[in-house]
C-alpha positions in Angstrom: 30.7 23.7 -4.5 29.1 20.4 -3.7 25.7 19.7 -5.1 23.3 20.0 -2.3 21.5 16.7 -0.8 18.3 15.6 -1.2 17.6 11.8 1.1 15.3 9.2 0.2 14.0 6.5 2.1 11.7 3.8 2.4 9.6 3.1 5.7 7.0 0.9 6.9 5.9 -2.7 4.8 7.2 -2.4 1.2 5.0 -2.0 -1.7 5.4 -2.5 -5.4 6.5 0.1 -7.4 8.7 1.9 -4.5 11.9 0.9 -6.9 10.4 3.0 -10.0 9.6 5.8 -6.9 13.3 6.0 -5.5 14.5 5.9 -9.5 12.2 8.7 -10.7 13.6 10.8 -7.3 17.1 10.2 -8.1 17.1 10.7 -11.6 14.8 13.9 -11.4 17.3 15.0 -8.8 20.4 14.8 -10.9 18.6 16.4 -13.9 18.0 19.3 -11.4 21.2 19.6 -9.3 21.2 17.8 -6.2 23.1 15.0 -5.5 20.6 11.7 -4.2 21.5 9.9 -0.9 19.8 6.4 0.1 18.8 6.0 3.3 18.9 2.2 3.9 16.0 0.6 6.0 13.9 3.5 6.7 14.1 5.3 9.9 16.4 2.8 11.3 19.1 3.8 8.8 18.5 7.6 9.7 19.1 6.6 12.8 22.5 4.5 11.9 23.7 6.5 9.4 23.0 3.9 6.8 23.7 6.2 3.4 24.5 5.9 0.1 25.4 8.0 -2.4 23.0 7.2 -5.4 23.6 7.9 -9.2 21.6 7.8 -12.2 23.3 4.0 -13.0 22.8 2.5 -9.5 19.0 3.0 -10.0 19.1 1.3 -13.9 17.0 -2.0 -14.4 14.9 -1.2 -11.2 11.4 0.3 -12.3 10.1 -3.4 -13.2 11.5 -4.6 -9.3 9.1 -5.4 -6.7 10.4 -4.6 -3.4 12.9 -1.8 -2.6 16.5 -1.9 -3.0 16.8 0.8 -0.1 15.0 -1.9 2.1 12.4 -0.4 3.8 11.1 -1.7 8.0 10.0 -0.2 11.0 12.0 1.7 13.6 10.7 1.5 17.2 13.9 3.8 18.4 12.9 6.3 16.0 9.8 6.9 18.4 11.4 8.1 20.8 13.3 11.5 21.6 16.6 10.1 21.5 16.3 8.3 18.2 15.2 11.5 16.3 17.8 13.5 17.8 20.2 10.9 16.6 18.6 10.8 13.0 18.9 14.5 13.4 22.3 14.8 13.8 23.3 12.1 10.9 21.5 14.0 8.6 23.2 17.2 9.7 26.8 15.7 9.5 26.0 15.1 6.0 24.4 17.8 4.8 21.4 16.8 4.1 18.0 19.0 4.9 15.8 17.8 2.2 14.1 14.2 2.3 11.7 12.2 0.3 9.9 9.7 2.5 8.3 6.7 0.8 5.6 4.5 2.8 2.1 5.1 4.5 0.6 6.0 7.5 3.3 5.1 10.2 5.5 7.1 7.9 3.7 9.8 7.8 3.5 9.8 11.5 7.2 9.6 11.9 7.5 12.8 9.8 5.2 14.1 11.7 7.0 13.6 14.9 10.2 14.4 13.0 9.8 17.9 12.3 7.9 19.1 15.1 11.2 19.0 16.7 13.4 20.0 13.7 11.3 22.3 12.0 14.2 23.2 9.7 14.0 19.8 7.7 12.3 19.9 4.2 10.4 16.5 4.1 7.6 15.4 1.3 5.7 11.9 1.6 5.3 9.4 -0.7 2.1 7.6 -0.7 3.7 4.0 -0.7 1.4 1.3 0.9 -0.6 -1.8 -0.8 -3.7 -0.7 1.2 -4.5 2.8 -0.6 -5.9 3.9 3.0 -4.0 7.6 2.2 -6.3 10.7 2.7 -5.1 13.2 0.1 -4.6 10.7 -2.8 -7.1 8.9 -5.0 -4.2 5.9 -5.3 -1.3 4.7 -3.5 2.0 3.1 -5.1 1.2 -0.8 -5.0 -2.5 -0.7 -4.6 -2.7 -1.8 -8.3 -0.3 -4.5 -8.0 -1.7 -6.2 -5.0 -5.2 -6.2 -6.9 -3.8 -7.8 -9.2 -2.1 -10.3 -7.7 -5.2 -11.1 -5.7 -7.3 -11.2 -8.5 -5.0 -13.6 -10.2 -5.3 -16.0 -7.1 -9.1 -15.6 -7.5 -9.1 -16.7 -10.7 -7.3 -20.0 -10.3 -9.2 -20.8 -7.1 -11.9 -20.8 -9.1 -11.1 -23.1 -11.5 -10.2 -25.4 -8.5 -13.5 -24.5 -6.7 -15.8 -25.0 -10.2 -14.6 -28.6 -10.2 -14.5 -29.6 -6.9 -17.9 -27.8 -5.7 -16.3 -25.9 -2.6 -17.1 -23.0 -1.0 -13.6 -20.8 -1.4 -12.9 -18.2 1.7 -9.7 -15.7 0.3 -8.5 -13.7 2.6 -6.6 -10.4 1.3 -4.5 -7.9 2.9 -6.3 -4.8 4.2 -6.0 -4.7 8.2 -8.1 -1.2 8.3 -9.4 -1.1 4.6 -11.3 -3.2 2.4 -10.4 -1.7 -0.7 -8.0 -4.4 -2.2 -10.9 -7.1 -1.0 -13.4 -4.7 -2.7 -11.5 -4.5 -5.5 -10.3 -7.7 -5.9 -13.5 -9.5 -5.3 -15.2 -7.6 -8.4 -12.7 -7.9 -10.8 -12.7 -11.6 -10.0 -16.3 -12.0 -10.0 -17.0 -13.2 -6.0 -19.8 -14.1 -4.5 -19.5 -11.2 -1.7 -17.0 -9.7 0.0 -16.2 -8.9 3.8 -14.5 -5.7 4.2 -13.8 -3.7 7.7 -16.2 -0.9 6.6 -19.3 -2.8 6.9 -20.8 -5.3 9.2 -20.4 -8.8 8.3 -24.2 -10.2 7.3 -23.8 -13.3 7.5 -27.9 -14.0 6.7 -27.2 -11.7 3.7 -24.1 -13.9 3.0 -26.4 -17.2 3.2 -29.4 -15.8 1.3 -26.5 -14.8 -1.5 -25.2 -18.5 -1.3 -28.8 -20.1 -1.8 -30.0 -18.1 -4.6 -26.6 -19.9 -6.7 -27.4 -22.7 -5.5 -31.1 -22.7 -6.8 -30.1 -21.7 -10.1 -27.7 -24.8 -9.8 -24.1 -22.8 -9.0 -21.7 -25.4 -7.5 -19.1 -23.2 -6.2 -18.5 -19.6 -4.8 -15.5 -17.5 -4.0 -15.9 -15.1 -0.7 -13.3 -12.2 -0.4 -12.4 -11.4 3.5 -10.5 -8.4 4.3 -7.8 -9.5 6.9 -9.1 -6.9 9.4 -12.8 -7.9 9.2 -14.4 -7.9 12.5 -15.7 -11.9 11.2 -11.9 -12.3 11.9 -10.2 -13.0 8.9 -11.2 -15.9 6.2 -10.3 -18.8 9.0 -13.2 -18.0 11.2 -15.7 -16.7 8.6 -14.9 -20.0 7.1 -16.0 -21.9 10.4 -19.4 -19.9 10.2 -19.9 -20.5 6.8 -19.1 -24.6 7.0 -21.4 -24.4 10.5 -24.5 -22.9 8.1 -23.6 -25.3 5.3 -22.5 -28.4 5.9 -23.2 -30.3 2.6 -20.4 -28.2 1.1 -16.9 -28.3 1.7 -15.3 -24.8 2.6 -11.6 -24.1 2.5 -10.1 -20.6 3.5 -7.2 -19.5 1.5 -4.8 -16.7 2.7 -3.0 -14.7 0.4 -0.7 -13.0 3.1 2.1 -11.5 1.7 2.0 -12.7 -1.6 0.5 -9.9 -2.2 3.6 -7.4 -1.5 6.0 -8.8 -4.1 6.6 -9.1 -7.2 6.4 -7.1 -10.7 4.7 -3.7 -10.1 2.3 -3.3 -12.6 2.4 -0.5 -15.5 -0.2 1.9 -13.7 1.9 1.5 -10.5 5.4 2.5 -12.1 3.5 4.8 -13.8 2.0 6.5 -10.4 5.2 6.2 -9.1 7.3 7.8 -11.3 5.5 10.7 -11.8 4.6 11.3 -7.9 8.6 10.6 -7.4 9.7 13.1 -10.4 7.2 15.6 -8.4 8.7 15.4 -5.1 12.0 16.9 -5.9 10.5 19.0 -8.2 8.3 20.6 -5.4 11.5 19.8 -2.7 13.2 22.1 -5.7 10.6 25.0 -5.5 10.4 24.9 -1.8 7.6 22.8 -0.9 8.0 20.4 2.1 5.4 18.5 5.2 3.4 17.4 2.8 2.2 14.3 1.1 2.8 14.0 -2.6 -0.8 12.6 -4.2 -2.9 12.5 -7.3 -6.5 13.5 -7.3 -8.4 13.4 -10.6 -4.8 12.5 -12.1 -3.5 15.9 -11.1 -0.2 16.1 -8.6 -1.7 17.7 -5.5 -0.1 18.1 -1.5 -1.8 17.2 1.2 -0.4 18.7 4.6 1.1 15.8 6.4 -1.3 17.2 9.4 -4.1 15.9 7.5 -2.7 12.5 5.8 -3.7 10.2 8.1 -7.1 11.8 9.6 -9.2 10.1 7.2 -9.2 7.1 5.0 -11.4 6.8 1.8 -14.8 5.9 2.2 -15.4 2.6 0.0 -18.0 3.1 -2.8 -21.1 1.5 -1.9 -22.1 1.4 -5.0 -19.2 -1.2 -6.0 -20.4 -3.3 -2.7 -24.0 -3.0 -4.1 -22.5 -4.1 -7.1 -20.9 -7.3 -6.0 -24.0 -8.4 -4.6 -26.3 -7.9 -7.5 -23.9 -9.7 -9.7 -23.4 -12.6 -7.7 -27.0 -13.8 -9.2 
């Protein structure tokens, strides 16, 4: 008798720690008597039948690697009923009823649409996104690594800013969420942080910079989330330059560099715990939910609630950035 199968795939943008999650899913599945099946290229792989059997050996040496061995991506075809029907037929042909999807809000939407049409499937989501913007979990896989990469860049820019007497505006990822900007700005000692969750106040920023000049500061770092209404670091830099023509102002866009590289120990442990828990919960009969972590405990959140709310930024942390910019 063949072992029951569990399909595993990554969807949307990649995030550091996805490989650690895949590894945990595969090895826990084997431990519980399942055959793990990797699905390459996310929902596209479901539609095209891009499946591969995974073994304990196939996930050796990947816990420290960035990216995802299964590859990821977005699938316009899966947004159509025809695409989802083909994906379902491929799963049925291979005897796969249980799925673990690793991704963010778009992955959750795809899973909800899939379940709405084929409720016999059992799907659990692992929160894999650097933005840390999914309700139901305190942290998402990849967030800690993205912050660490941003902080390293800020530290390096601080050296050259001080040497050259410049103002640097550092743009980090975060189209709808300012978590990376806030955490990296606080950890990097930024003079100000611009995030989508709060209006950009150039008067307040100017006052912070002028306060620093009065005590003979010769450089400054401002961290800008890409989704801030100021329009990102490039436009914000133009406004700062207009207000302070006597200083050199530079904009640096970190972009997708924040997605790559080795995941931090925190992300490896988080991904490992969530991946193993997802297989265990599927084995116990849970489905149609996201496996997250709250107060260091594994929790399940119904998929219907995963994308409806974002974590609010802690206003005390924003206030702390301003106070410590003296």
